[in-house]
Backbone as CSV, one residue per row, in Angstrom:
resi,resn,N_x,N_y,N_z,CA_x,CA_y,CA_z,C_x,C_y,C_z
1,MET,3.921,-17.927,-0.686,3.649,-16.724,-0.009,4.352,-16.637,1.247
2,PHE,5.635,-17.329,1.806,6.258,-17.093,2.458,6.285,-15.519,3.365
3,GLN,6.359,-14.551,2.264,7.192,-13.339,2.702,5.650,-12.545,3.422
4,ALA,4.250,-13.407,3.185,3.344,-12.901,4.419,3.548,-13.329,5.446
5,ALA,4.231,-14.269,6.123,4.509,-14.963,7.189,4.992,-13.965,8.388
6,SER,4.824,-14.563,9.736,5.421,-13.472,10.863,6.148,-14.600,11.518
7,SER,7.547,-14.222,11.492,8.491,-15.020,12.500,7.808,-14.998,14.481
8,LEU,8.576,-15.889,14.783,7.812,-16.350,16.328,8.130,-15.623,16.450
9,SER,9.339,-14.227,16.908,9.656,-13.746,17.480,8.974,-12.207,17.585
10,GLU,8.272,-12.368,16.215,7.087,-11.261,16.366,5.799,-11.492,17.241
11,PHE,6.042,-12.581,18.040,4.793,-12.432,19.202,5.336,-12.614,20.294
12,ALA,6.628,-12.372,20.403,7.132,-12.386,21.591,6.897,-11.204,22.349
13,PRO,6.764,-11.651,23.771,6.543,-10.487,25.429,7.361,-9.216,24.760
14,GLY,6.755,-8.259,24.928,7.270,-7.061,24.423,7.006,-6.351,23.353
15,THR,6.407,-7.142,22.189,6.290,-6.642,21.100,4.681,-6.190,21.019
16,HIS,4.323,-5.829,19.868,3.311,-5.313,19.862,2.763,-5.345,18.517
17,PHE,1.046,-5.446,18.107,0.652,-5.045,16.692,0.954,-3.439,16.386
18,LYS,1.394,-4.228,14.407,1.857,-2.474,14.304,0.586,-2.470,13.646
19,ASN,0.094,-1.070,13.265,-0.377,-0.455,12.898,-0.534,-0.357,11.357
20,VAL,0.669,0.156,11.441,1.595,0.783,9.764,2.802,-0.009,10.079
21,ILE,3.047,-0.890,8.942,4.520,-1.265,8.560,5.248,-0.445,7.346
22,ASP,6.343,-0.048,7.904,6.536,0.863,7.585,7.861,-0.045,6.234
23,ASP,8.677,0.485,4.871,9.497,0.048,4.217,11.045,0.082,4.552
24,TYR,11.510,-0.642,5.303,12.773,-0.327,5.812,13.887,-0.992,4.823
25,THR,13.251,-1.503,3.823,14.366,-2.151,2.479,14.774,-0.912,1.269
26,CYS,14.156,0.415,1.468,14.377,1.477,0.317,14.991,2.474,1.090
27,LYS,15.791,3.234,0.425,16.799,4.177,1.201,15.535,5.814,1.145
28,SER,15.216,5.838,2.024,14.313,6.528,2.441,14.332,7.785,2.132
29,GLU,15.761,8.537,1.883,16.378,9.538,2.017,15.970,10.362,0.463
30,GLN,16.181,8.818,-0.550,15.995,8.962,-1.969,14.091,8.807,-2.095
31,VAL,13.584,8.396,-1.438,12.125,8.413,-1.998,11.718,9.201,-2.448
32,THR,11.070,9.234,-3.376,10.227,10.381,-4.232,8.488,10.087,-4.105
33,LYS,8.313,8.464,-4.155,6.899,8.079,-4.349,6.832,7.273,-3.319
34,VAL,5.547,7.281,-2.564,5.444,6.347,-1.515,3.982,5.696,-2.199
35,ILE,3.734,4.752,-1.978,2.995,3.380,-2.188,1.695,3.361,-0.857
36,PHE,1.030,3.383,-0.822,-0.043,2.752,0.226,-0.462,1.656,-0.079
37,THR,-0.607,0.604,0.965,-1.783,-0.489,0.780,-1.773,-1.474,1.967
38,SER,-2.994,-2.286,1.453,-3.290,-3.147,2.854,-3.460,-4.300,2.511
39,GLY,-3.269,-5.694,3.292,-3.410,-6.442,3.158,-2.591,-7.287,2.240
40,LYS,-3.052,-8.449,1.711,-1.447,-9.581,0.537,-1.266,-8.579,-0.465
41,HIS,-2.088,-7.613,-1.166,-1.393,-7.013,-2.037,-0.171,-6.428,-2.223
42,TRP,0.190,-5.856,-0.989,1.289,-5.059,-0.842,2.902,-6.601,-1.394
43,ILE,2.095,-8.036,-1.751,3.726,-8.543,-1.930,3.623,-8.482,-3.567
44,ALA,2.423,-8.570,-4.092,2.679,-8.273,-5.555,3.134,-6.942,-6.260
45,VAL,3.105,-5.419,-4.966,3.265,-4.518,-5.623,4.798,-4.406,-5.088
46,GLU,4.961,-4.793,-3.974,6.486,-4.428,-3.579,7.839,-5.219,-4.968
47,LYS,6.872,-6.734,-5.123,7.380,-7.558,-5.794,7.892,-6.326,-7.405
48,ALA,6.760,-5.997,-7.881,6.596,-5.076,-9.060,7.990,-4.413,-9.211
49,ARG,7.760,-3.177,-7.924,8.903,-2.074,-7.659,10.000,-2.723,-7.898
50,ASP,10.430,-3.957,-7.126,11.727,-4.762,-7.246,12.127,-5.047,-8.463
51,GLU,11.402,-5.346,-9.077,11.828,-5.718,-10.809,11.987,-5.091,-11.666
52,GLN,11.141,-3.759,-11.578,11.212,-2.524,-12.246,12.892,-2.071,-11.437
53,GLY,13.385,-2.181,-10.733,14.565,-1.351,-10.415,14.126,0.076,-9.523
54,LEU,13.227,-0.054,-8.582,12.766,1.481,-7.847,13.049,1.475,-6.282
55,LYS,13.699,0.244,-6.391,13.935,0.023,-4.535,14.058,0.909,-4.137
56,ASP,15.040,2.012,-4.393,15.812,2.775,-3.746,14.511,4.147,-3.753
57,THR,13.865,4.162,-4.657,12.863,5.499,-4.696,11.444,5.694,-4.442
58,VAL,11.439,4.198,-4.013,9.821,4.099,-4.010,9.471,3.290,-3.043
59,ALA,8.860,3.413,-1.725,8.867,3.097,-0.718,7.409,2.023,-0.793
60,VAL,6.730,1.280,0.179,5.690,0.460,0.012,4.938,0.592,1.281
61,ILE,4.073,1.355,1.834,3.721,1.183,3.444,2.707,0.399,3.506
62,ARG,2.595,0.001,4.548,0.975,-1.134,4.746,0.484,-0.955,5.824
63,LEU,-0.962,-0.575,5.470,-2.190,-0.567,6.689,-2.284,-1.710,7.238
64,GLU,-2.078,-2.360,8.316,-2.603,-3.309,8.861,-3.920,-2.998,9.641
65,SER,-4.264,-1.905,9.765,-5.612,-1.734,10.753,-5.562,-0.252,10.118
66,LEU,-7.059,0.076,9.654,-7.705,1.065,9.435,-8.657,1.841,10.434
67,CYS,-9.015,0.815,11.457,-10.096,1.953,12.804,-9.630,1.249,13.782
68,PRO,-9.331,2.374,14.645,-9.573,3.684,14.228,-8.072,3.866,13.349
69,PHE,-8.129,4.503,12.690,-7.146,5.394,11.834,-5.922,6.022,11.825
70,PRO,-4.605,5.292,11.910,-3.504,4.966,12.394,-2.631,6.658,12.436
71,VAL,-3.540,7.416,12.518,-2.745,9.304,11.773,-1.562,9.461,12.167
72,GLN,-1.180,9.188,14.136,-0.475,9.609,14.170,1.147,8.430,13.526
73,ASP,0.924,7.296,13.507,1.938,6.178,13.354,2.165,6.893,11.684
74,LEU,1.120,7.191,10.550,1.553,7.440,9.519,2.561,8.875,9.502
75,ARG,2.317,9.729,9.821,2.620,10.928,10.347,4.613,10.439,10.783
76,ASP,4.553,9.196,11.509,5.789,9.144,12.362,6.433,8.464,10.746
77,VAL,5.447,7.948,9.918,6.158,7.280,8.780,6.925,8.200,8.243
78,LEU,5.764,9.344,7.342,6.131,9.942,6.730,6.895,10.958,6.734
79,LYS,7.437,11.031,7.718,8.403,11.746,8.324,9.614,11.488,7.624
80,ARG,9.626,10.003,7.514,10.974,9.432,6.633,11.522,9.105,5.280
81,TYR,10.249,10.327,5.179,10.334,10.549,3.209,10.336,11.786,2.918
82,PRO,10.832,12.877,3.130,11.128,14.111,3.061,10.738,14.557,1.687
83,LYS,11.494,13.572,0.768,11.743,14.039,-0.885,10.323,13.594,-1.443
84,ALA,9.254,12.925,-0.582,8.533,12.215,-1.225,7.475,12.804,-1.926
85,LYS,7.183,12.924,-2.911,6.261,14.140,-3.457,4.711,13.519,-4.312
86,LYS,4.744,12.355,-4.363,3.548,11.485,-5.031,3.148,10.292,-4.054
87,PHE,2.349,10.212,-3.765,1.454,9.636,-3.018,0.354,8.823,-3.782
88,VAL,0.486,7.280,-3.907,-0.700,6.408,-4.278,-1.453,5.548,-2.887
89,TRP,-2.472,4.877,-3.436,-3.242,4.035,-2.507,-3.501,3.067,-4.103
90,SER,-3.086,2.164,-3.812,-2.979,0.861,-4.213,-3.952,-0.278,-3.692
91,GLN,-4.894,-0.740,-4.617,-5.912,-2.202,-3.701,-6.275,-2.951,-5.000
92,GLU,-6.413,-4.421,-4.777,-6.758,-5.453,-5.446,-8.234,-5.286,-6.500
93,GLU,-8.999,-4.673,-4.889,-10.258,-4.556,-5.111,-11.130,-3.176,-6.112
94,GLY,-12.581,-3.318,-6.604,-12.584,-2.062,-7.062,-12.893,-0.850,-6.379
95,ARG,-12.809,0.121,-6.904,-12.985,1.551,-6.846,-14.208,1.593,-5.525
96,ASN,-14.544,1.413,-5.829,-16.151,0.894,-4.691,-16.300,-0.091,-3.323
97,ALA,-14.907,-0.852,-3.007,-14.954,-1.528,-2.611,-13.526,-1.549,-2.098
98,GLY,-13.027,-2.311,-0.822,-11.874,-1.852,-0.632,-11.786,-0.486,0.407
99,ALA,-10.361,-0.557,0.646,-10.284,1.007,1.526,-10.246,2.195,1.057
100,TRP,-10.828,2.122,-0.007,-10.238,3.302,-0.904,-11.294,4.296,0.087
101,SER,-12.103,4.388,-0.457,-13.139,5.060,0.160,-13.115,5.659,1.775
102,PHE,-12.587,5.053,2.205,-12.495,5.123,3.479,-10.928,5.362,3.764
103,ILE,-9.762,5.541,3.128,-9.076,5.778,3.870,-8.336,7.560,3.255
104,ARG,-9.185,7.979,2.037,-9.178,9.135,1.354,-9.407,10.118,2.112
105,PRO,-10.996,10.336,2.438,-10.836,11.578,2.949,-9.658,11.743,4.640
106,ARG,-9.294,10.385,5.315,-8.782,10.810,6.159,-7.317,11.276,5.382
107,PHE,-7.079,10.405,4.331,-5.373,10.926,3.934,-5.429,12.531,3.760
108,GLU,-6.359,12.676,3.216,-6.464,14.321,2.792,-6.505,15.296,3.790
109,ASN,-7.441,14.820,4.946,-7.840,15.852,6.239,-7.027,15.769,7.266
110,ALA,-6.739,14.270,7.417,-5.720,13.943,8.937,-4.078,13.837,8.733
111,LEU,-3.642,13.872,7.065,-1.975,13.706,6.772,-1.958,14.994,6.248
112,GLY,-3.149,15.816,4.672,-2.739,16.625,4.304,-2.263,16.094,2.871
113,ILE,-2.218,14.880,2.379,-1.821,14.551,1.223,-2.865,13.984,0.826
114,SER,-2.872,14.007,-0.743,-4.231,13.440,-1.600,-3.627,12.437,-2.280
115,PRO,-3.383,11.064,-2.170,-3.182,10.000,-2.633,-4.104,10.134,-4.289
116,VAL,-3.378,9.307,-4.991,-4.016,8.631,-6.337,-4.114,7.318,-6.413
117,TYR,-5.483,7.201,-6.539,-6.069,5.888,-6.753,-5.831,4.675,-7.625
118,ALA,-5.105,3.731,-7.578,-4.830,2.863,-7.882,-5.404,1.169,-8.356
119,GLY,-6.060,0.763,-8.426,-7.162,0.003,-8.392,-8.313,-0.530,-9.756
120,ARG,-8.944,-1.078,-9.671,-9.452,-1.778,-10.714,-10.963,-0.435,-10.430
121,PRO,-11.527,-0.519,-11.404,-12.851,0.417,-11.539,-13.455,0.185,-10.748
122,GLU,-14.886,1.196,-10.433,-15.981,0.612,-9.845,-16.618,-0.928,-10.599
123,MET,-17.227,-1.573,-9.346,-17.604,-3.106,-10.158,-19.073,-3.309,-9.645
124,ALA,-19.850,-3.779,-10.040,-21.268,-4.436,-9.097,-20.615,-5.627,-8.787
125,TRP,-19.667,-6.358,-9.076,-19.040,-7.498,-8.003,-18.046,-7.202,-7.630
126,THR,-17.597,-8.733,-6.867,-16.798,-8.544,-5.914,-15.006,-9.108,-6.448
127,ALA,-15.225,-9.406,-7.995,-14.420,-10.157,-8.595,-14.499,-10.840,-9.709
128,THR,-13.701,-10.857,-10.824,-14.160,-11.288,-12.279,-13.802,-12.594,-12.308
129,ALA,-14.868,-13.786,-12.604,-15.281,-14.855,-12.476,-14.339,-15.448,-13.611
130,ILE,-13.535,-14.683,-14.788,-13.044,-15.710,-15.109,-11.182,-15.458,-14.999
131,GLY,-10.855,-16.533,-14.864,-9.403,-16.534,-14.169,-8.431,-15.797,-14.670
132,GLU,-8.680,-15.940,-16.164,-7.403,-15.469,-17.255,-8.082,-13.759,-17.261
133,HIS,-9.145,-13.174,-17.233,-9.569,-11.921,-17.232,-9.326,-11.113,-15.361
134,HIS,-9.491,-12.097,-14.862,-9.567,-11.966,-13.266,-7.250,-11.628,-13.439
135,ALA,-6.734,-12.360,-13.606,-5.004,-12.090,-13.837,-4.776,-10.432,-14.434
136,LYS,-5.443,-10.573,-15.854,-5.434,-9.345,-16.301,-5.785,-8.075,-15.797
137,GLU,-6.345,-8.488,-15.031,-6.856,-6.859,-14.231,-6.088,-6.704,-13.439
138,ALA,-5.334,-8.247,-12.217,-4.377,-7.644,-11.853,-3.341,-6.959,-12.201
139,GLU,-2.562,-7.299,-13.635,-1.579,-6.891,-13.780,-1.648,-5.319,-13.875
140,GLU,-3.037,-5.352,-14.526,-3.512,-3.997,-14.713,-2.875,-2.616,-13.768
141,VAL,-3.764,-3.409,-12.808,-3.588,-2.880,-11.084,-2.109,-2.352,-10.788
142,ILE,-1.260,-3.587,-11.041,0.269,-3.519,-10.674,0.551,-2.220,-11.846
143,LYS,0.501,-1.930,-12.898,0.927,-1.494,-14.024,0.653,0.165,-13.375
144,LYS,-0.876,0.341,-13.453,-1.248,1.168,-12.827,-0.590,1.954,-12.093
145,THR,-0.082,1.321,-10.873,0.191,1.682,-9.634,1.486,2.341,-9.431
146,PHE,2.416,2.024,-10.864,3.627,2.622,-10.719,4.021,4.043,-12.086
147,GLU,2.513,3.842,-12.957,2.462,4.901,-13.840,1.905,5.737,-13.739
148,VAL,1.229,5.715,-11.858,0.422,7.565,-11.923,1.982,8.137,-11.046
């Protein structure tokens, strides 16, 4: 899980916390789909994107801070993707957990975009207790992220 690590230089004087982390690995002028996520879930999403050969046309944007909602940071990032027409929010958690219910109205009202939800359905529990089922659900979330 070294992808989730930060280098020491990112904590040096003159640096700052990033509310939104843009995807500089894709070709922004070719991007037609933007996937938003938060937390370590981006690692699985980015890996799947790269394995499917979608690195040039799909951007994975990470929201590192949700409150206060980083409207201007997101506007600045979205300017880099003028051809993007599809927007997806992908999360590991169930629909009634995680950030979905918080970010959805803010994306719609402040940014004027309606992201499609890609994640587990609403659940009465936080996670599936059987590892095999949990792994299958996690695969389905990733699959759904790229199908919508």
